[in-house]
C-alpha positions in Angstrom: 12.0 32.4 8.6 13.0 31.5 5.1 16.4 33.6 6.1 17.2 31.9 9.5 16.6 28.5 8.0 19.5 29.2 5.5 21.8 30.7 8.2 20.6 27.7 10.4 21.8 25.2 7.3 25.0 27.1 6.7 25.9 27.4 10.4 25.1 23.3 10.8 25.9 21.8 7.4 29.1 20.6 8.8 28.3 19.1 12.0 25.5 17.3 10.2 26.9 15.9 7.4 30.0 14.7 9.6 27.4 12.8 11.8 25.9 11.4 8.2 29.5 10.2 7.3 29.4 8.3 11.2 26.6 7.1 10.4 26.8 5.7 6.5 30.9 5.9 6.2 30.6 7.8 2.8 30.7 10.9 2.5 28.6 11.1 -0.8 25.6 9.7 0.9 25.9 11.4 4.1 26.0 14.6 1.7 22.7 13.4 0.0 20.9 12.4 3.7 21.9 15.3 5.2 20.4 17.6 2.0 17.5 15.5 2.1 17.1 15.8 5.9 17.3 20.1 5.7 14.4 19.8 3.2 12.2 17.8 5.1 12.4 20.2 8.3 12.7 23.3 6.5 9.1 24.0 8.0 9.1 22.4 10.9 9.6 23.8 14.3 13.5 22.6 16.4 15.1 22.1 13.5 18.2 21.1 15.6 16.4 17.9 16.3 13.9 17.7 13.7 17.1 17.3 11.6 18.5 14.2 13.9 15.4 12.8 13.5 15.5 13.0 10.1 18.9 12.3 9.6 19.5 8.9 11.6 16.4 7.7 10.4 17.5 8.2 6.5 20.5 6.4 7.5 19.1 3.4 9.2 16.7 3.1 5.9 19.8 3.2 3.7 21.7 -0.3 2.5 25.2 0.6 2.2 28.7 -2.3 2.0 30.1 -2.9 5.2 31.5 0.3 6.8 35.8 0.0 6.7 36.5 2.3 9.4 37.1 1.2 13.0 36.6 -2.1 13.8 34.1 -1.8 17.0 31.8 0.9 14.9 32.2 -1.8 12.2 30.8 -4.8 14.3 27.7 -2.9 15.0 24.6 -3.1 13.8 22.9 -0.2 12.1 20.7 0.9 15.2 23.6 0.2 17.7 25.8 2.1 16.0 23.3 5.2 15.4 23.0 5.6 19.3 26.7 5.4 19.5 27.2 8.0 17.3 24.4 10.4 19.0 26.2 9.3 22.2 29.9 9.9 21.6 30.1 12.4 18.7 26.7 14.3 18.7 27.1 13.9 23.3 23.0 13.5 23.6 21.9 11.9 26.9 19.9 8.4 26.9 17.0 10.7 26.9 17.4 12.5 23.3 18.9 9.2 21.9 15.6 7.2 22.7 13.5 10.2 21.4 15.5 10.4 17.8 15.4 6.6 17.4 11.7 6.0 18.2 12.2 4.1 21.7 12.6 3.8 25.2 15.4 5.0 27.6 15.5 1.4 28.7 16.3 0.2 25.6 18.9 2.5 24.7 20.6 1.7 27.8 20.0 -2.0 27.4 21.6 -1.5 23.8 25.0 0.3 25.2 25.1 -2.2 27.8 25.8 -4.7 24.7 27.8 -2.4 22.7 31.4 -4.1 22.6 34.2 -2.1 24.7 37.4 -2.7 23.7 40.1 -3.7 26.2 42.0 -0.8 26.4 39.2 1.5 26.5 36.5 2.9 28.9 35.5 4.9 26.5 36.1 3.5 22.9 34.5 6.1 20.6 35.9 9.0 21.9 37.9 9.4 18.7 34.3 10.3 16.8 34.4 14.2 18.3 
């Protein structure tokens, strides 16, 4: 099991670090949060989902100065930003986002209905991937 987990971490670390960066806007913090998420889920079943949940929830607790990246992402609350990253970067369906965020599918959809879309794109966050 230890070798399988090590292979999982080796294979997925970069993707989780990118997800962490999109959630926090800071590569060093993202790396720390990813390591913490992997340490937390080491003995869990379903490492992928458990690590996503741990990383997103840790990023919601982490305080940070305003992110200086994409203006649309910068303007979002932490929870909304996490949902946007999970939908457009991780390409997760609403049900999975709701599970990770600890809310209902209706809450996810309501939050997305209120996200500013920008004037030039119907899918403003397509550059996240």
